[in-house]
C-alpha positions as semicolon CSV with decimal commas, in nm:
position;residue;x (nm);y (nm);z (nm)
1;M;-13,912;4,104;15,965
2;E;-13,675;4,302;16,161
3;A;-13,524;4,636;16,108
4;F;-13,165;4,459;16,050
5;D;-13,279;4,183;15,849
6;L;-13,438;4,402;15,551
7;T;-13,138;4,678;15,593
8;L;-12,889;4,386;15,518
9;I;-13,079;4,226;15,228
10;W;-13,131;4,532;15,088
11;A;-12,752;4,602;15,085
12;L;-12,753;4,268;14,949
13;I;-12,963;4,366;14,654
14;I;-12,803;4,679;14,575
15;G;-12,436;4,475;14,569
16;F;-12,570;4,229;14,311
17;G;-12,718;4,519;14,086
18;V;-12,363;4,725;14,100
19;I;-12,176;4,360;13,991
20;M;-12,405;4,286;13,769
21;Y;-12,417;4,658;13,603
22;V;-12,022;4,617;13,625
23;L;-12,006;4,303;13,482
24;M;-12,265;4,303;13,191
25;D;-12,184;4,727;13,080
26;G;-11,847;4,672;13,085
27;F;-11,787;4,528;12,800
28;D;-11,962;4,723;12,588
29;L;-11,795;5,025;12,728
30;G;-11,451;4,814;12,690
31;V;-11,597;4,838;12,332
32;G;-11,642;5,170;12,296
33;I;-11,329;5,261;12,477
34;L;-11,098;5,051;12,191
35;F;-11,354;5,220;11,884
36;P;-11,083;5,437;11,745
37;F;-10,806;5,212;11,787
38;A;-11,017;4,936;11,528
39;P;-10,831;4,828;11,222
40;D;-11,072;4,946;10,972
41;E;-11,399;5,103;10,981
42;E;-11,574;4,747;10,867
43;S;-11,406;4,651;11,214
44;R;-11,590;4,934;11,418
45;D;-11,901;4,792;11,267
46;L;-11,886;4,427;11,386
47;M;-11,777;4,604;11,734
48;M;-12,090;4,758;11,758
49;N;-12,293;4,443;11,608
50;S;-12,162;4,273;11,856
51;V;-12,262;4,505;12,197
52;A;-12,571;4,649;11,938
53;P;-12,874;4,383;12,087
54;V;-12,765;4,410;12,438
55;W;-12,618;4,714;12,564
56;D;-12,947;4,873;12,680
57;G;-13,011;4,598;12,874
58;N;-12,735;4,578;13,016
59;E;-12,775;4,965;13,154
60;T;-13,125;4,815;13,334
61;W;-12,917;4,714;13,643
62;L;-12,744;5,090;13,685
63;V;-13,134;5,226;13,719
64;L;-13,210;4,925;13,952
65;G;-12,969;4,990;14,165
66;G;-12,981;5,349;14,187
67;A;-13,383;5,330;14,233
68;G;-13,284;5,049;14,494
69;L;-13,016;5,267;14,648
70;L;-13,262;5,595;14,671
71;G;-13,566;5,364;14,813
72;A;-13,352;5,170;15,085
73;F;-13,038;5,452;15,179
74;P;-13,226;5,785;15,085
75;L;-12,934;5,954;15,351
76;V;-12,669;5,803;15,102
77;Y;-12,833;6,051;14,816
78;S;-12,800;6,369;15,018
79;V;-12,412;6,333;15,118
80;F;-12,301;6,127;14,733
81;L;-12,487;6,416;14,490
82;P;-12,341;6,677;14,686
83;A;-12,009;6,527;14,674
84;L;-11,997;6,335;14,334
85;Y;-12,245;6,607;14,123
86;I;-11,996;6,633;13,859
87;G;-11,880;6,311;13,860
88;V;-12,199;6,156;13,829
89;F;-12,355;6,437;13,563
90;L;-12,074;6,342;13,325
91;M;-12,136;5,934;13,345
92;L;-12,473;6,036;13,239
93;A;-12,356;6,304;12,999
94;G;-12,108;6,003;12,862
95;L;-12,375;5,742;12,893
96;I;-12,651;5,940;12,681
97;F;-12,383;6,066;12,401
98;R;-12,285;5,665;12,353
99;G;-12,676;5,576;12,327
100;I;-12,751;5,821;12,044
101;A;-12,441;5,712;11,909
102;F;-12,584;5,302;11,852
103;E;-12,888;5,475;11,659
104;F;-12,729;5,729;11,426
105;R;-12,418;5,566;11,345
106;F;-12,549;5,291;11,147
107;K;-12,761;5,528;10,988
108;S;-12,562;5,838;10,883
109;H;-12,268;5,821;10,611
110;R;-12,160;6,161;10,580
111;N;-12,138;6,238;10,964
112;R;-12,011;5,862;11,079
113;R;-11,684;5,976;11,168
114;W;-11,821;6,194;11,440
115;W;-12,069;5,920;11,574
116;N;-11,766;5,741;11,622
117;R;-11,644;5,997;11,857
118;A;-11,935;6,028;11,996
119;F;-11,953;5,635;12,111
120;C;-11,616;5,645;12,180
121;W;-11,521;5,982;12,409
122;G;-11,882;5,877;12,578
123;S;-11,783;5,529;12,667
124;A;-11,438;5,697;12,796
125;V;-11,578;5,985;12,980
126;A;-11,882;5,694;13,147
127;S;-11,612;5,461;13,178
128;F;-11,382;5,734;13,387
129;A;-11,615;5,888;13,565
130;Q;-11,743;5,538;13,714
131;G;-11,389;5,507;13,809
132;V;-11,351;5,854;13,966
133;V;-11,664;5,738;14,159
134;V;-11,519;5,420;14,342
135;G;-11,224;5,614;14,381
136;A;-11,427;5,916;14,584
137;Y;-11,579;5,641;14,763
138;I;-11,278;5,486;14,897
139;Q;-11,131;5,815;15,019
140;G;-11,456;5,887;15,186
141;F;-11,627;6,231;15,237
142;A;-11,632;6,511;15,466
143;V;-11,970;6,503;15,649
144;E;-12,138;6,641;15,946
145;D;-12,499;6,500;16,081
146;F;-12,518;6,301;15,691
147;V;-12,451;6,635;15,535
148;Y;-12,172;6,693;15,303
149;V;-11,943;7,005;15,395
150;G;-11,664;6,952;15,150
151;G;-11,640;7,119;14,771
152;P;-11,772;7,059;14,494
153;L;-11,433;6,900;14,325
154;D;-11,287;6,706;14,658
155;W;-11,356;6,388;14,460
156;L;-11,111;6,475;14,220
157;T;-10,792;6,379;14,364
158;P;-10,466;6,181;14,186
159;F;-10,587;5,890;14,351
160;S;-10,901;5,891;14,198
161;V;-10,781;6,002;13,904
162;L;-10,570;5,664;13,922
163;T;-10,893;5,459;13,986
164;G;-11,047;5,627;13,681
165;L;-10,796;5,567;13,435
166;G;-10,780;5,204;13,619
167;L;-11,124;5,130;13,540
168;M;-11,096;5,253;13,193
169;A;-10,860;4,964;13,156
170;G;-11,016;4,729;13,292
171;Y;-11,324;4,771;13,112
172;A;-11,109;4,789;12,749
173;L;-10,992;4,454;12,883
174;L;-11,355;4,312;12,914
175;G;-11,438;4,454;12,558
176;A;-11,112;4,300;12,416
177;T;-11,192;3,954;12,548
178;W;-11,554;3,998;12,455
179;L;-11,470;4,035;12,071
180;I;-11,215;3,724;12,098
181;M;-11,570;3,546;12,180
182;K;-11,792;3,721;11,920
183;T;-11,542;3,767;11,609
184;E;-11,344;3,593;11,377
185;G;-11,075;3,693;11,152
186;T;-10,906;4,068;11,163
187;V;-11,121;4,150;11,467
188;Q;-11,061;3,870;11,684
189;A;-10,667;3,857;11,636
190;W;-10,649;4,236;11,675
191;A;-10,893;4,206;12,005
192;Y;-10,638;3,867;12,074
193;R;-10,279;4,081;12,053
194;L;-10,444;4,356;12,271
195;A;-10,577;4,124;12,560
196;P;-10,199;4,092;12,729
197;R;-10,102;4,429;12,735
198;L;-10,471;4,523;12,867
199;L;-10,417;4,258;13,131
200;L;-10,035;4,428;13,209
201;A;-10,194;4,766;13,271
202;V;-10,488;4,649;13,486
203;L;-10,266;4,422;13,693
204;G;-10,022;4,769;13,723
205;V;-10,278;4,988;13,812
206;F;-10,436;4,719;14,101
207;A;-10,112;4,677;14,233
208;I;-10,067;5,071;14,282
209;I;-10,408;5,126;14,434
210;S;-10,334;4,807;14,642
211;V;-10,032;4,985;14,787
212;W;-10,209;5,350;14,837
213;T;-10,541;5,230;14,991
214;P;-10,431;5,200;15,330
215;F;-10,254;5,482;15,301
216;V;-10,568;5,690;15,217
217;D;-10,832;5,513;15,438
218;A;-10,680;5,392;15,802
219;G;-11,009;5,131;15,868
220;V;-10,907;4,956;15,540
221;R;-10,517;4,954;15,644
222;E;-10,658;4,786;16,002
223;R;-10,866;4,497;15,822
224;W;-10,637;4,420;15,554
225;F;-10,312;4,447;15,783
226;G;-10,441;4,451;16,132
227;H;-10,441;4,061;16,171
228;L;-10,497;3,806;15,923
229;H;-10,808;3,747;15,738
230;L;-10,980;3,507;15,518
231;I;-11,035;3,866;15,304
232;W;-10,699;3,808;15,140
233;V;-10,875;3,502;14,936
234;F;-11,011;3,760;14,682
235;P;-10,713;3,938;14,579
236;V;-10,558;3,580;14,519
237;L;-10,859;3,459;14,346
238;A;-10,807;3,795;14,147
239;L;-10,453;3,714;14,052
240;V;-10,549;3,359;13,961
241;C;-10,829;3,470;13,720
242;A;-10,514;3,698;13,556
243;A;-10,330;3,374;13,545
244;L;-10,634;3,167;13,376
245;L;-10,653;3,492;13,110
246;W;-10,305;3,528;13,038
247;R;-10,312;3,155;12,950
248;A;-10,590;3,103;12,793
249;V;-10,501;3,400;12,518
250;S;-10,176;3,248;12,464
251;Q;-10,358;2,941;12,377
252;R;-10,616;3,128;12,169
253;R;-10,938;2,990;12,376
254;E;-11,206;3,168;12,281
255;G;-11,489;3,234;12,578
256;Q;-11,210;3,168;12,887
257;P;-11,048;3,457;12,838
258;F;-11,388;3,666;12,886
259;I;-11,501;3,480;13,169
260;A;-11,167;3,513;13,383
261;T;-11,176;3,867;13,284
262;L;-11,539;3,814;13,485
263;G;-11,399;3,665;13,757
264;L;-11,086;3,886;13,807
265;F;-11,355;4,186;13,826
266;L;-11,602;4,017;14,050
267;F;-11,287;3,927;14,328
268;T;-11,127;4,247;14,289
269;Y;-11,520;4,454;14,359
270;L;-11,565;4,159;14,630
271;G;-11,241;4,273;14,775
272;L;-11,369;4,621;14,797
273;V;-11,672;4,560;14,955
274;V;-11,538;4,380;15,246
275;S;-11,261;4,636;15,302
276;K;-11,541;4,868;15,367
277;W;-11,805;4,682;15,505
278;P;-12,060;4,769;15,633
279;V;-11,970;5,149;15,618
280;I;-12,191;5,285;15,273
281;V;-12,087;5,637;15,342
282;P;-11,744;5,669;15,454
283;P;-11,557;5,725;15,684
284;D;-11,842;5,628;15,950
285;Y;-12,197;5,601;15,846
286;T;-12,289;5,191;15,799
287;I;-12,607;5,119;15,644
288;W;-12,786;5,091;15,910
289;D;-12,715;5,481;15,991
290;A;-12,838;5,529;15,636
291;A;-13,150;5,281;15,618
292;S;-13,487;5,437;15,554
293;D;-13,799;5,327;15,747
294;P;-13,855;4,957;15,774
295;G;-14,205;4,976;15,616
296;S;-14,065;5,138;15,285
297;Q;-13,828;4,917;15,277
298;L;-14,028;4,613;15,312
299;F;-14,313;4,775;15,070
300;L;-13,992;4,835;14,787
301;L;-13,884;4,486;14,851
302;I;-14,233;4,340;14,730
303;G;-14,196;4,480;14,400
304;V;-13,821;4,443;14,366
305;L;-13,860;4,056;14,407
306;F;-14,097;4,032;14,109
307;V;-13,907;4,239;13,919
308;I;-13,522;4,093;13,950
309;P;-13,639;3,739;13,806
310;I;-13,796;3,882;13,513
311;V;-13,507;4,106;13,462
312;L;-13,250;3,790;13,450
313;A;-13,535;3,633;13,270
314;Y;-13,531;3,855;12,926
315;T;-13,190;3,919;13,005
316;A;-13,093;3,545;12,945
317;W;-13,291;3,478;12,689
318;T;-13,103;3,796;12,473
319;Y;-12,832;3,634;12,533
320;W;-12,949;3,325;12,396
321;V;-13,135;3,459;12,099
322;F;-12,799;3,632;12,029
323;R;-12,516;3,382;12,061
324;G;-12,242;3,311;11,843
325;K;-12,030;3,503;11,608
326;V;-12,106;3,858;11,450
327;R;-11,992;3,872;11,122
328;P;-12,010;4,112;10,845
329;G;-12,283;4,189;10,685
330;E;-12,480;4,048;11,001
331;G;-12,612;4,253;11,290
332;Y;-12,868;4,362;11,511
333;H;-12,981;4,694;11,286
């Protein structure tokens, strides 16, 4: 198999891992962001129980995508880690805090309020850091001969802060629609009220970023506005999903809002990918520039082709086992 083919296959695998992580871990991060605004403590118990069986399995995709990126495109790490070290550290710290809170909150009574805060702030910090990383990727990096030559805080700009806040709003929307699907009564009614407001916030940020991005990256501007492309279908489909979400919430549907929100994320993600393709280290380095030796790629690919079906199988089984509504007095813990 030629190096070109292996590199392309690895780009697709890593892209698949990233979107799986965003879609599957996004809603439980969103539940954490919404945590302090819940009606009462019993509602918080239900919210946490709705994601407790699946949250740690969802993060498998983050590990898989990160490990695959290191093996297939090692030169990406030589740029991304120095450029985004603080942002990545904040993301990992947030994920650690929320993971600890999952285990300790159920067992602690005297200090439960502190674990509530750890769960909320861990989720919020991790979500914001992920959004900032996306914004920094869109902006590009100061790179010379695959060496980052910028400063430690070049990633923190008004644009990246906006993408960070936008991803927080998006994850919160995922969390609200997940709660619509998984709960009933007070929590579900509260989530129904939140979902339209969060959707408007997401669409507002989406509109600002769409206008701002062409001024941040000339390559994106040329790709989108140089002449008509089929890539315009992605924002159109994202808006269609937003309209379906609005209608499903207004009609008090239970499963459709969550599916529509997943579609909104998926088409927005695909729009970002095609905007940058095949650049993996902005502004100039492509996936082929950053690829590892073909032999290394092939060796890793053999293992990954076994791992991914297993991960998909146990993920599907977990969601099947814990399907249905979460009710008071029931839960994983």
